[in-house]
C-alpha positions as CSV (number, residue, x, y, z in Angstrom):
1,M,14.7,-52.6,138.8
2,I,15.6,-52.7,142.5
3,N,14.8,-56.4,142.5
4,D,17.1,-57.0,139.4
5,I,20.0,-55.1,141.1
6,V,19.6,-57.1,144.3
7,A,19.5,-60.3,142.3
8,A,22.6,-59.4,140.3
9,I,24.5,-58.6,143.5
10,N,23.5,-61.8,145.1
11,N,24.4,-63.8,142.1
12,V,27.9,-62.5,142.3
13,L,28.2,-62.9,146.0
14,W,26.3,-66.2,146.6
15,G,25.4,-67.6,143.2
16,D,27.5,-68.3,140.1
17,G,30.2,-65.8,141.2
18,Q,30.8,-67.7,144.5
19,V,32.8,-64.7,145.7
20,L,31.8,-65.2,149.3
21,I,32.5,-68.9,149.5
22,V,35.9,-68.4,148.0
23,M,36.7,-65.4,150.4
24,L,35.5,-67.4,153.5
25,V,37.4,-70.5,152.6
26,L,40.6,-68.6,151.9
27,A,40.2,-66.5,155.1
28,G,39.9,-69.8,157.0
29,L,43.0,-71.1,155.5
30,W,44.9,-67.8,156.1
31,F,44.1,-67.5,159.7
32,T,44.6,-71.3,160.3
33,F,48.2,-70.9,158.9
34,K,48.9,-67.4,160.5
35,L,47.7,-68.5,163.9
36,G,49.6,-71.8,163.8
37,F,46.6,-74.1,163.5
38,V,45.2,-72.8,166.8
39,Q,41.9,-74.6,166.4
40,L,43.8,-78.0,166.4
41,R,46.7,-77.3,168.7
42,H,44.5,-75.6,171.4
43,F,41.5,-77.7,170.9
44,V,41.4,-79.1,174.5
45,Y,42.2,-75.7,175.9
46,M,39.3,-74.2,174.1
47,F,37.1,-76.2,176.4
48,T,39.1,-75.7,179.6
49,I,38.9,-71.9,179.2
50,M,35.2,-72.1,179.9
51,K,36.0,-73.0,183.6
52,G,35.1,-70.0,185.5
53,S,33.5,-68.4,182.5
54,T,30.2,-67.7,184.3
55,N,32.0,-65.1,186.5
56,T,32.1,-61.4,185.6
57,D,32.9,-58.2,187.5
58,A,29.5,-56.4,187.9
59,K,31.4,-53.1,188.0
60,E,32.7,-53.6,184.5
61,R,29.2,-53.7,183.1
62,G,30.2,-56.6,180.9
63,I,28.5,-60.0,180.4
64,S,30.3,-63.2,181.3
65,S,32.2,-65.3,178.7
66,F,29.5,-68.0,179.0
67,Q,26.8,-65.5,178.4
68,A,28.7,-64.2,175.4
69,L,29.0,-67.7,174.0
70,C,25.2,-68.4,174.5
71,T,24.3,-65.0,173.0
72,S,26.3,-65.8,169.8
73,L,24.8,-69.3,169.8
74,S,21.4,-67.8,170.0
75,A,21.9,-66.1,166.7
76,R,23.9,-68.8,165.0
77,V,21.6,-71.7,165.9
78,G,18.5,-71.2,163.9
79,T,16.5,-72.8,161.1
80,G,19.8,-73.4,159.2
81,N,20.7,-76.1,161.7
82,L,17.4,-77.9,160.8
83,A,16.5,-76.9,157.2
84,G,19.9,-75.9,156.0
85,V,21.5,-79.3,156.6
86,A,18.6,-81.0,155.0
87,V,19.1,-78.9,151.9
88,A,22.9,-79.7,151.9
89,I,22.1,-83.5,152.0
90,S,19.3,-83.2,149.4
91,L,21.6,-81.4,146.9
92,G,24.9,-82.7,147.8
93,G,24.3,-86.2,149.3
94,A,25.8,-87.6,152.5
95,G,29.3,-86.3,151.5
96,A,28.1,-82.8,152.0
97,V,28.2,-83.4,155.8
98,F,31.9,-84.2,155.6
99,W,32.7,-80.9,153.8
100,M,30.5,-79.1,156.3
101,W,32.8,-80.4,159.0
102,V,35.9,-79.2,157.1
103,I,34.6,-75.7,156.6
104,A,33.6,-75.6,160.3
105,I,37.2,-76.5,161.3
106,L,38.6,-73.7,159.0
107,G,35.8,-71.3,160.3
108,M,37.0,-71.8,163.8
109,A,40.1,-70.0,163.1
110,T,38.2,-67.1,161.3
111,G,35.8,-66.9,164.3
112,F,38.8,-66.7,166.6
113,A,40.4,-63.8,164.7
114,E,37.3,-61.6,164.3
115,S,36.3,-62.2,168.0
116,V,39.7,-61.2,169.3
117,L,39.4,-57.9,167.4
118,G,35.9,-57.3,168.6
119,Q,37.1,-57.7,172.2
120,L,40.2,-55.6,171.8
121,Y,38.5,-52.6,170.2
122,K,35.4,-52.5,172.3
123,V,33.9,-49.4,173.8
124,K,31.5,-48.4,176.6
125,D,28.1,-47.0,175.7
126,D,26.0,-44.4,177.7
127,R,24.9,-47.3,180.0
128,G,28.4,-48.3,180.8
129,E,28.0,-51.5,178.9
130,F,30.6,-52.9,176.5
131,R,29.9,-52.6,172.7
132,G,32.0,-53.5,169.8
133,G,32.1,-55.4,166.5
134,P,33.5,-54.9,163.0
135,A,32.4,-51.2,162.7
136,Y,34.4,-50.5,165.9
137,Y,37.7,-52.2,164.9
138,I,37.4,-50.8,161.3
139,Q,37.1,-47.3,162.7
140,Q,39.6,-47.5,165.6
141,G,42.1,-50.0,164.0
142,L,41.9,-48.9,160.3
143,N,40.7,-45.4,160.7
144,K,38.2,-45.9,157.9
145,R,35.0,-44.2,159.2
146,W,33.1,-44.5,155.9
147,L,33.7,-48.3,155.8
148,A,32.6,-48.7,159.4
149,V,29.4,-46.8,158.7
150,T,28.8,-48.9,155.6
151,F,29.1,-52.1,157.6
152,S,26.8,-50.8,160.3
153,L,24.1,-49.8,157.8
154,C,24.3,-53.3,156.2
155,L,24.0,-54.8,159.7
156,F,21.0,-52.8,160.7
157,L,19.2,-53.9,157.4
158,G,20.1,-57.5,157.9
159,Y,20.3,-58.4,161.5
160,G,18.5,-55.4,162.9
161,F,15.3,-55.8,160.9
162,I,15.0,-58.3,158.0
163,F,16.5,-61.4,159.5
164,S,14.2,-61.2,162.6
165,A,11.2,-60.8,160.4
166,V,12.2,-63.9,158.4
167,Q,12.7,-65.9,161.6
168,A,9.4,-64.8,162.9
169,N,7.8,-65.9,159.6
170,T,9.4,-69.4,160.2
171,I,7.9,-69.7,163.6
172,T,4.4,-68.6,162.6
173,D,4.4,-70.8,159.5
174,A,5.5,-73.8,161.5
175,L,2.7,-73.2,164.1
176,A,0.1,-72.6,161.5
177,H,1.1,-75.8,159.6
178,A,1.2,-78.0,162.7
179,Y,-1.6,-76.5,164.9
180,D,-3.6,-74.1,162.6
181,V,-2.6,-71.1,164.8
182,P,-3.4,-67.9,162.9
183,T,-0.1,-66.0,161.9
184,F,-1.3,-62.7,163.3
185,Y,-1.9,-64.1,166.9
186,S,1.3,-66.0,166.9
187,G,3.1,-62.9,165.7
188,L,1.6,-60.9,168.6
189,V,2.9,-63.5,171.1
190,I,6.4,-63.3,169.5
191,I,6.7,-59.4,169.7
192,T,5.4,-59.4,173.2
193,L,7.8,-62.0,174.4
194,A,10.8,-60.4,172.4
195,G,9.8,-57.0,173.6
196,L,10.0,-58.1,177.2
197,I,13.5,-59.5,176.7
198,V,15.1,-57.0,174.5
199,V,14.0,-53.9,176.5
200,G,16.5,-54.8,179.1
201,G,19.4,-54.5,176.8
202,M,22.4,-56.8,176.3
203,H,22.4,-57.9,180.0
204,R,18.8,-59.2,179.8
205,I,19.3,-60.8,176.3
206,A,22.5,-62.5,177.7
207,H,20.7,-63.8,180.8
208,F,17.9,-65.2,178.5
209,A,20.5,-66.9,176.3
210,E,22.4,-68.3,179.3
211,W,19.3,-70.2,180.3
212,I,17.5,-71.2,177.0
213,V,20.5,-72.1,174.8
214,P,22.0,-74.9,176.9
215,F,18.4,-76.3,177.4
216,M,17.6,-76.4,173.6
217,A,21.1,-77.7,172.5
218,I,21.3,-80.4,175.1
219,G,17.7,-81.4,174.4
220,Y,18.4,-81.7,170.7
221,V,21.7,-83.7,171.3
222,L,19.9,-86.1,173.7
223,V,17.2,-86.9,171.2
224,T,19.9,-87.5,168.5
225,I,21.8,-89.8,170.9
226,G,18.5,-91.7,171.5
227,V,17.9,-92.1,167.8
228,T,21.5,-93.2,167.2
229,I,21.4,-95.8,170.0
230,A,18.1,-97.2,168.5
231,N,19.9,-97.6,165.2
232,I,23.4,-98.4,166.3
233,E,23.8,-101.1,163.8
234,Q,23.6,-98.6,161.0
235,V,26.2,-96.2,162.3
236,P,29.4,-97.8,160.7
237,A,27.7,-97.9,157.3
238,L,26.5,-94.2,157.9
239,L,30.1,-93.0,158.6
240,W,31.5,-94.8,155.6
241,Q,28.7,-93.3,153.5
242,I,29.6,-89.8,154.6
243,V,33.4,-90.3,154.0
244,S,33.2,-92.2,150.8
245,S,30.6,-89.9,149.3
246,A,32.7,-86.9,150.4
247,L,35.9,-88.2,148.6
248,G,34.1,-89.6,145.5
249,L,35.1,-93.2,146.4
250,E,31.6,-94.6,145.5
251,E,30.2,-91.9,143.2
252,A,29.1,-93.1,139.8
253,A,27.4,-89.9,138.6
254,S,29.6,-87.1,137.3
255,G,29.4,-84.0,139.3
256,A,28.2,-85.7,142.5
257,L,31.6,-85.0,144.2
258,G,31.5,-81.3,143.2
259,A,27.8,-81.2,144.5
260,A,28.9,-82.6,147.9
261,I,31.8,-80.1,148.3
262,K,29.8,-77.0,147.1
263,N,26.7,-77.7,149.2
264,G,28.6,-78.8,152.3
265,I,30.8,-75.7,152.3
266,Q,27.9,-73.3,151.5
267,R,25.6,-74.6,154.3
268,G,28.4,-74.8,156.8
269,L,29.4,-71.2,156.2
270,Y,25.7,-70.1,156.4
271,S,25.2,-71.9,159.6
272,N,28.3,-71.0,161.7
273,E,28.5,-67.3,160.6
274,A,32.3,-67.3,161.1
275,G,33.6,-64.3,159.0
276,S,30.3,-62.6,158.6
277,G,31.1,-60.1,161.3
278,S,28.0,-60.9,163.5
279,V,29.7,-62.8,166.3
280,P,32.3,-60.1,167.3
281,H,29.3,-58.1,168.7
282,A,28.7,-60.8,171.3
283,A,32.5,-61.2,172.0
284,A,32.9,-57.5,172.5
285,A,30.2,-57.3,175.2
286,A,32.0,-59.7,177.6
287,S,34.3,-59.0,180.5
288,P,36.7,-61.8,179.6
289,N,38.2,-64.3,182.0
290,P,41.3,-64.3,181.8
291,N,41.3,-60.6,181.2
292,H,42.8,-60.7,177.7
293,P,41.1,-60.1,174.2
294,V,42.3,-63.5,173.0
295,S,40.3,-65.4,175.6
296,Q,37.2,-64.4,173.7
297,G,38.7,-65.8,170.6
298,Y,38.7,-69.2,172.2
299,V,35.1,-68.8,173.5
300,Q,33.7,-67.9,170.0
301,M,35.8,-70.6,168.4
302,L,33.9,-73.0,170.6
303,G,30.7,-71.5,169.3
304,V,31.6,-72.5,165.7
305,F,32.4,-76.1,166.9
306,V,29.1,-76.5,168.9
307,D,26.9,-75.0,166.1
308,T,28.2,-77.0,163.1
309,L,30.2,-80.0,164.4
310,I,27.6,-80.8,167.0
311,L,24.1,-79.5,166.2
312,C,24.3,-79.6,162.5
313,T,25.8,-83.1,162.7
314,C,22.9,-84.1,164.8
315,T,20.4,-83.1,162.1
316,A,22.5,-84.9,159.5
317,V,22.5,-88.2,161.6
318,I,18.8,-88.0,162.1
319,I,18.2,-87.6,158.3
320,L,20.7,-90.1,157.1
321,L,19.6,-92.8,159.6
322,A,16.0,-92.3,158.3
323,G,17.3,-93.0,154.8
324,G,17.5,-89.5,153.6
325,S,19.7,-89.0,150.5
326,Q,20.4,-86.8,147.5
327,S,17.5,-85.9,145.3
328,D,16.5,-83.8,142.4
329,H,14.6,-81.4,144.6
330,M,15.8,-78.9,147.1
331,E,14.1,-80.1,150.4
332,G,14.4,-78.2,153.5
333,I,12.5,-78.6,156.8
334,R,10.1,-81.1,155.3
335,L,12.9,-83.6,155.0
336,T,14.0,-83.0,158.6
337,Q,10.3,-83.4,159.7
338,D,9.9,-86.6,157.8
339,A,13.1,-88.1,159.2
340,M,12.2,-87.2,162.8
341,S,8.7,-88.7,162.2
342,S,10.2,-91.9,161.0
343,H,12.1,-92.1,164.4
344,L,9.6,-90.7,166.8
345,G,6.3,-91.3,165.0
346,E,3.7,-88.6,165.0
347,G,5.6,-86.9,167.8
348,G,8.4,-86.1,165.4
349,I,6.3,-83.4,163.7
350,D,5.7,-81.8,167.1
351,F,9.3,-82.0,168.1
352,V,10.5,-80.4,164.9
353,A,7.8,-77.6,165.2
354,A,9.0,-76.9,168.8
355,A,12.6,-77.0,167.8
356,I,12.0,-74.6,164.9
357,S,10.1,-72.2,167.1
358,L,12.8,-72.2,169.9
359,F,15.8,-72.0,167.5
360,A,14.2,-69.2,165.5
361,F,13.1,-67.2,168.5
362,T,16.5,-67.2,170.1
363,S,17.8,-65.9,166.8
364,V,15.2,-63.1,166.8
365,V,16.3,-62.0,170.3
366,A,20.0,-62.1,169.6
367,N,19.7,-60.2,166.3
368,Y,18.3,-57.3,168.2
369,A,21.5,-57.2,170.3
370,Y,23.7,-57.1,167.2
371,G,21.7,-54.1,165.8
372,E,21.7,-52.3,169.2
373,S,25.5,-52.6,169.4
374,N,25.8,-50.4,166.4
375,L,23.7,-47.5,167.7
376,H,26.9,-46.1,169.3
377,I,28.5,-45.7,165.9
378,F,25.8,-43.2,165.1
379,K,25.7,-41.6,168.5
380,L,22.2,-43.1,168.9
381,D,22.9,-45.1,172.1
382,N,20.4,-43.1,174.1
383,K,16.8,-43.4,175.1
384,I,15.3,-41.9,171.9
385,G,17.6,-43.9,169.7
386,R,16.6,-47.2,171.4
387,I,13.0,-46.5,171.4
388,V,13.0,-45.8,167.7
389,Y,15.2,-48.8,166.9
390,T,13.1,-51.1,169.1
391,S,9.8,-49.9,167.6
392,G,11.0,-50.6,164.1
393,Y,12.4,-54.0,165.1
394,L,9.1,-55.1,166.7
395,A,7.0,-53.8,163.8
396,M,9.2,-55.7,161.4
397,I,8.7,-58.9,163.4
398,L,4.9,-58.4,163.3
399,W,4.9,-57.7,159.6
400,G,7.2,-60.6,158.9
401,S,5.1,-63.0,160.8
402,M,2.2,-62.6,158.2
403,A,4.1,-61.7,155.0
404,A,5.4,-63.7,152.1
405,L,9.2,-62.9,152.1
406,P,11.1,-64.1,149.1
407,Q,12.1,-60.6,147.9
408,V,12.9,-59.5,151.5
409,W,15.1,-62.7,151.9
410,A,17.0,-61.6,148.8
411,M,17.6,-58.2,150.4
412,A,18.8,-59.8,153.6
413,D,21.1,-62.0,151.7
414,M,22.6,-59.0,150.0
415,A,23.0,-57.2,153.2
416,L,24.8,-60.2,154.9
417,G,26.9,-60.7,151.8
418,M,28.2,-57.1,151.9
419,M,28.8,-57.3,155.6
420,T,30.9,-60.4,155.1
421,V,32.9,-58.9,152.2
422,I,33.7,-55.9,154.4
423,N,34.5,-57.9,157.5
424,I,36.8,-60.3,155.7
425,I,38.7,-57.5,154.1
426,A,39.1,-55.8,157.4
427,I,40.2,-58.7,159.5
428,V,42.8,-59.8,156.8
429,W,44.0,-56.2,156.8
430,M,44.4,-56.4,160.6
431,T,46.3,-59.7,160.5
432,P,49.4,-58.1,162.2
433,T,47.3,-57.1,165.2
434,I,45.6,-60.5,165.5
435,V,49.0,-62.3,165.3
436,S,50.7,-59.9,167.7
437,I,48.1,-60.0,170.4
438,S,47.6,-63.8,170.0
439,K,51.4,-64.5,170.5
440,H,51.2,-62.3,173.6
441,Y,48.6,-64.6,175.1
442,F,50.3,-67.8,173.9
443,E,53.7,-66.8,175.5
444,Q,52.1,-65.9,178.7
445,R,50.4,-69.2,178.9
446,K,53.5,-71.0,177.8
447,N,55.4,-69.4,180.7
448,G,52.8,-70.6,183.2
449,Q,51.2,-67.2,183.7
450,T,47.6,-66.3,183.7
451,P,47.3,-64.3,180.6
452,S,46.3,-60.5,181.0
453,Y,46.5,-57.5,178.7
454,K,47.1,-53.8,179.2
455,A,47.2,-51.1,176.5
456,G,50.6,-50.9,175.2
457,D,51.5,-54.5,175.7
458,C,51.4,-55.3,172.1
459,E,51.9,-53.4,168.9
460,I,48.5,-52.9,167.4
461,Q,46.9,-51.1,164.4
462,G,45.3,-47.8,165.4
463,K,44.4,-47.4,169.1
464,S,41.8,-49.0,171.4
465,E,39.4,-46.8,173.4
466,D,41.0,-45.0,176.4
467,G,40.3,-46.6,179.7
468,I,39.2,-49.9,178.4
469,W,42.5,-51.8,178.8
470,E,44.2,-49.6,181.5
């Protein structure tokens, strides 16, 4: 009965109902319009704001903007960047890549909006560290405690426990398939490494992300550049294939254009997480530079760009240059492995196994941070609360590393779907605050000033925590 209920909810949210896809696309269009196409007008500035982003005031107990970006990318960049893109191409053809780009551009505006709110309504926990996220701006900005609690419970179920179990399962399965490593032993290694990192809280997680995320992203991009150069004569035809398939210019089969649009949008949304309410937790943890909530909007907007328009595109290029195309079967990581093997020989399997393990492990660690950020909502951000949460988190990872998880995946999808619905409603509801504080930043920058914000500078909904923006 429970499985039937979960399946019915998921069908409405993710399946035939397509509620979430419609909500996320409309939200992207809404914030693109309300913020004056910020992702296009301020595209270059989005990169320049990262200058000095590694600096933070230690007394503030916040992480740097660069660490916040890397932490959010740790969670964003996962198996979806490898397997998800393969599924999109398998079901929607090369044209799905184009629509993945389109939804990423729209998602940049949504990511901007939710991250501004996460930073504006952040609080300090018992360690003096910044915490925040949708539950906080729902509670402080909308004064809807029950809705904030509902969001937090969904996040605990999804990011706090199930998603990490699933990512661990992906790692152990890849290692067992490639090297015959028993899942139990690889599971023990995962919880040992994860435990050593997460026990240090957000600061240690951010420090880990700061080092590992650039390494894995740059490495993946360099391999893709090498593959592209080796097949440079195919690139013009590849680009034409993507565009023509996306616009239905060469499609003979009916429904092919619809498949490209549906799968490109769906996989793009899954990958970049814009609108789901996860990324504001990382945005809230930062001591921004410049000291204004909107600066974190730019930082996390860059995260959407890197995740989808760079890393997902890398996977698409590797697959399409290897001759991958639309098929009758939903192919995931196997299609990516086959494509990489065709370019790198037998080493391609090893490379993909290593990439899967690294991408998934960074997600495991970042997921913990998102869950821990919500302990404050329940007054559990203390030693006992953290011990209980950490123990459950590590136990779920060990269990997930050995279990078959289709039904658990369904529950995780439901939790993520409900999170997204709540968050989209909240940020659209709080559009006046987002627009007001963004205009404050834009005007200061236009006047040649270094943007800064103090409580009372803008008219906002509700009230941010005392002392945060004094």
